[in-house]
N, C-alpha and C positions, 0 to 999 in steps of 0.2 A: 504494500500500500504506500502510495506516495505521501510526502509531507503535506502537499496541498490537500489531498483527500482527507488525511488525518485532521488537518485544521478545519476543513469544511464540516466533518462529522462532529468535532469538538464544539463548533459554533451551533450546530443543530441541537446537540445535547443541551447546551446552555439555554437555548430558546425553548426547550421542552418539545422539540419536534423529532427527537431520536431517542429511543430507549433500547439498550442492548442487555444481553445476559452474558455472564462470564463464560468464555469459551466460544463465543460466536461474535461475528461482526455484523450480523443482520440487524436492521432496524425492525424490532418486533412490532412497532406501530403499523407496519405494512404487512402483517401476517394475519392468518385466520385466528390466531391466538388472542390478539389484542382486544377485539370487541367482546370477548368472553369475560375479560377482567378489567376493562376500562373503568367501570364504575368503582371498583374496589381500589384501583390505582389512584383515583382522584380523591379518595376519602382521606380525611385528616388522620384517622387511626393508622392507616397503612403508611402514609407519608411520614408520620412521626417516627417510624421505625428507622429512618435514615440517621437519627441521632444516636443510635446504639451500634457500637462495634460488635461484630459477630465473627467467630472463628478467626480471630486475631487480625485478619487481613481485609475484611470487607465490612459492610454495614448489614444490619438485620434486614433492612429493606431489600438490598441487593440479593441477599441470600434467599429471601422469600420469593423474589421475582425469578431467580434462577430455578428454584424448586418448582415453582408454578409452571414455567415454560417447559422445562424438561419432563415434568410429570405429564403435562398436556401432550407433548410429542410422543412419549412412550405409550401412554394409554391410547392415544389415537392409533398408533401402529398396532397395538394389541386388540383393537376393536372394543375397548372399554369405554366408560363414561369420561371422555376427555374433558368436557366442560366442567364437570364437578371436580375432576382432578386438578384443573387449572385454578379454580377458585379456592379449593382447600389448600393447595400448595402455597398460594399467596397469603393465606391466613394461618398456616400451621405454626408459626412462631410469633403470633400476634400478642406479645406481652411487652410492656413498657417499663422495664426495670433493667438495671445493670446486673448482668449475670454474676460477675465476680463479687459485687457487694452483697447480692442475695446469698451466695454461698457462704460468705463470711458471717452474715447475720443469722442464717438458719442452717448451721452445719449438719443438723440431724435430718434435715429434709433435703433430699437430693434434687437438684435443679432438673436434671435430665428426666427424672420420673415425674416431677410436679408440673413443669411448664406446659405440657400438652393440655392439661386440664385448665390451666390459666388461659391459654390461648383459645381453647374451645369456648369458655365463658365469655371472653372478649368478642369472639366472632359471632356468637349468638346474640349479643347486644347490637352488633353492627348490621347483620343481615339475617333473613330467613334462610335456613339451610335444609338440605335433604339429609337422609340418614347416611348416605355414602360420605358426604362432606363431613358430617359429625364424626364418623368413624375414622376418616383419614386424619383429621386434626387431632382427635383425642388419642389416637393409637399410633401416630407416626414414629414414635420412639420404641415400638415393639422390637425386641422382647423385653426391653427395660420396663415398659408399661405392661400391665396385665389388665384385662384379658386379651386374648388373641384377636387380630383383625377379623372382621366379618366379611369384607369384600376384597376382591382381587386388587382394586385400586389402592386399598390401604397397604397391601404388601408392596405395590409398586412405589408408593410415596416413601416407604421406609428405606428402600434401596436408593431412590433418587436423592433423598435428603443426605444420605451418606456420600453419594457420588459428588453432589454439589459442594459439600464441606471440603472434600479432598481437592477439587479443582479450584475452589476459592482460596485455599491455603497455598497450593503449589503453583498455579499459573502465574500469579503476580511476582513470583520470586524464583525463576528458573536457576539462577546462580546458587541460591540456598539449597535447592534440590540437588543440583550437581555436586556441591560440596558435601552434602549429607551422604549421598551415594558413595562418593570417593572415600570419605572418612569412615563411615560405619559399615558399609557393605563390602568394600574392597580393601580392607586392611591387609597388609602383608605380614 
């Protein structure tokens, strides 16, 4: 990609005319995915997720957008309910607190087990949801959360969530990944 094209995209992003997901250069505003989640993306509750760092290298907003998009694509490919998958993916981490502070304040309550319920309650206040969306949000951390998922889409979001966490952590820092591989995996 040329410097001029990068500058053009940066300007469109600044103007709110270009939204991307980690690992892709597409403008998702020009895809079949965007109309499914447009109302949620415009909501204050979702926009406020931009204020929270997530997985050390991104924001919670970007993470939820990534999960939403890739969840939509994979569920569509598998002939599952892709629209519900997109909406649940965007809301799966809808909580507005700093994870590190939460862990220090409530050490007996594991954040990874508790946050799906917090996100589900927040999502239920924001929109009307179907049973699949509730299951995906409330059980996206399975098997950490109990009981087991009820729908195929919930199993998909558990995998997509982990995939997105990995790409969000590794893609912005290829030098760190190469150094880790050299130092940890290929010691002499």
